[in-house]
N, C-alpha and C positions, 0 to 999 in steps of 0.2 A: 365505437369499439373500445372505449376507455383507454386509449393510448395516451400515456403521459408525455411522451416526447420521442426523440429520434437520436440515434448515434450514427455519425457519419464516418465510415471507414475511409482511411487515407484522405482525410478532409483537406489537407493542404492542397490537393489537386483541384479542389473546388474554389480555392481562394487565391489564385494567381494574381487577381486584382481584388479590390474590396467591394465590387458590385454585389456579389452574392451576400456578403455579410450585411451590407447596408439594406439590401432588399428584405432580408429577414427581419431587421429591426423595424422596418416600416410596415410589415404585413400585420394586419389586425389579429389574425389567428395565430401566426407563428410567434408573436410576441408573448403569448401566454403558455407556450409549451416548453418543455425542457429540450435543449439542443446540446448534444455532447459531440465534441470533435476528437477524432484520433489525429493529433496535430502533426502528422508527418506523412510523407509518401516516398517513392523511390527516387525522386529527383535529387541531384546533388545538393540543391538548396531547399530540400523538402522538409527539414525539421523546423517546425514553427511553434514549439511549445511556448506558451505564454504570450502569443501574439494576437490572440483573439479578442473581440470586443466584448464589453459587458453584455450579459444575456446568454453568453456561451459558457459551457463548462468544457474542460479538456482532460483527456487521459494523461495522468502525470506519471510517466515512466521514470522520472527522477526519484519519485517516492519508492517505486519498486526496487530500483537498482541500489539506492543508498540503504534501505532497510535490509535487503538481502546481504549487502556487503558488510553491514555492521554485525549482523547475527551469525552469518555463515562463513564468510571468507576473511573478515577483518581488514577489508580493503578501504574502509572509511573510518572516520573518527566520530566522536560524540557530537561535534559541532554540526556535521551534516545530518545526523539523525535528529537533532533538535530542530533543525530547519524543517524537516519533513513533519515532525510532530506539530510544529507551529503552523502548518498549512502551506509551506513553500511560499512565503510572502515575497521573497526576492524574485519569484517568477510571476506571480499573479496579482500582486498588490499595485495596481495602477488603474487609472481611469474609472475609479469608483467600484472596481471589482471586489467581491467578498471572498472569504475562504472557500465558499461553495464552488468557486471557479475550478478548483482542482478535484479531479476524480482519482482518489488514491486506490492503488491495487497492489497485490503481491504477485498474482498470476492472472493471465488472460488466456484467450484461445490459442495464442502462439506461446511456445515455451513449455517448461515443465509444469506439472500440477504441483500443488502444495506438498503433497506427500513425496513426489519424486524429487523435489528440491533437497530433501534431507536423506534420501537413500541412494541417489546417483550423483557421482562426480562428473560423469561424461554423458553426452547424448548417445542413445542407442536407436538409431533410425534405420537400421538395416531392412526392416519390413517395408520401407517406403520405396525400395527398388533403386535407390540412387547411390549405393555404396557408402551410406552414412555421411555423404557430403552435404546433404541438405540440413536445414535447421541451424540456429545460431550456436556457435561453439562456446560462447562465454555466458554462462547462465547464473553465475554467483551461487552455485549450488555446492553442497558438501555432503558426502555420503556417510558421515559420522563414523567412519572407520572400516566400512565394508560395502562394496559395490552391490547394490540391489537388496532384495529382502534378506534379512538376517534373523538368526535364531538366538543371537547373543543378547541376554537380558539387558546388559549395560547399553548396548547400541540401540536397542528398542526404546529404552527409557530416554536416551538422548534425542532420538527422533521424535518421540512423543512431546518432550518439553520444547523442542525447537519449533514444531508446528504451532504450539500454543503461544510461544513468544511472538512469532510472526503475526498470528491472528490478533493477538492482544495489541500489538503495535498498530495494526491497521485500524482497529476499532476505537482506539483512544486518540487518534490523530485528528487535528482540525482538518476540515474539508469533508468530502463525501466519500465514504468507504464503498468499494465495489468488491463483492465476493464472487469469484468464479464458481459456477454451478459444478458440484461434485467435490469441491474442497471440503465441504461440511461433512462429507461421509468418508473422507480419506481415499478418494479415487486415485488410481495410478494408471499411467499409460506405459508402464514397463520401461521408463526412461526415454520414450519417444517424445521429442519436443517439437515435432512438426507433423502431427497426426491428422491433418486436414483430409488426407486421401484414404483414411482408414474408417470405413463405414462398417464396423464390426465391434466385437467385444473390447478391443483396445481403446476405442473412443466412446463407448457407451457408458452410461451410469450403472454401476453394479450395485443395485439396491440390496441384493441378497447378502453381500458381505460388507454392508455399511458399518462404519465405525460409530456406534451409538454414543460412546463417551465423548468423542470429538463433536458430534452434533449437539449434544447437551452443553458442552463447553462454549460453543459459538452462540447458542441461544442465550447463555448467561452473559456473554459479552454484549450482545445486542440489548438485553435488559439493562446492563450496566450503563451503556451509552445513552439509552433512553432516560434513565433516572437522573443523570448528571448533565444538565443543559450546557455547562461550561465546556463539555467535550464537543459541542456542535455550535459554537458561537457564530453569530452573524457578522461580527466585526473582528478585526485583527488583534492579536495579542500585542501589547506594547511593553510590558514590564514596568510601566509607570504607575505610581499610586493614583487612585481616583480621589476626587474631592471628598468622598464620604466613606472611603474604605481602603483596604490594602491594594497592592499591585495585583493586576489580573493574573500574572504568572511570576513565580520565583523559581529559578533553576538552582539546584543544590548540589554542591560537591559532596562526595562521600565522607569528607572530613567534617561535615556539618556546617559548612559556610556557603554563602552564595558563590556561584561560579564566577571566575574572573576571565577576562579576554584570553589569557594564555591557556587556560584550561581547555577551551574549546578546540585548540589546535593539537592537543596531546593525542598521540596514538597509543599511549600506554594506559590512559584513563579508560576503563571499561565499564564504569558505573556512574550514573548521575540520576537525579530525581527532579521532577517538576511538580510544583504545587500550584494548583489553579484556584483562584479566588472563587467562592461560591456565588452563584447567580440566584435570583429568586426561585423558590420552590425546589431547592437542591441542597445537598450536603456539601461539605468541603471535599475537594478531590486531592489525593496524594498518589503519585505514580512514580515508580522506580523502574529504571531499565538497567540491567546488569548483564554483561556478556561474559564475565569471567567463567561462570558456570552455565552461561547461556540460559538465563531465566528472566522472568518478568513478574513483578508484583504490582497489583493495582488494588486500591480500596479506599473507602471513605475515611 
């Protein structure tokens, strides 16, 4: 059936002991397929992000939360964003695991869609019949100045730029990017962040009103990531010079100097850049992240 692998929902429930993980490593067929864990469940001790063995990848909700908090709510600093861009090494770099252990995402089946993240400040789950009590209340979203759809050109442009900044951050980060179906066409759920019970137009893909410009933008990002292999490295970034070349990554302050330790803790600093050393068959990579006007610039 040409199945590349499997994603395990609430996978922590399967791993109360290590027998399942070890059985997977020893199975001749499962050793060769992709296995992705959602590394949490509802148990009080059910959050196991970063606790899986080599051979497993994990949904990285820390990537989602920190990237959204940087671009939309200003609840995190440049240091946290840099950690996510570098593949979340403090979470996954152990026991020989590679950056591909982390599955990066902005949205998934639970929560707001990409478009709703930038047009809704609050969840609107009344249609679910639970008095808007269901669904998570803290979504790191920002409505850009007006709740719901707007006709204001400035708000529309702000929403447009923010969606592209979030997508760009996802596609240039180390690790494996995961794009939720529908985000590429600007799908909305009218602010419903828990639409599992809605088998109707609210949760369907609306191809008739697809955002063609956004689709083309994402296609360009995918091409960009494919062209530059340093965006999908098999080893961790170190910041150290190699024996025959420059450092694999240099982080730049907007003043034009390398970042120092104190810079990473600043909540006032809203701009930084990272320069990735070229790998064979690629150009040089230069990437800037700037949230003052909430924009992103990427290019060779």
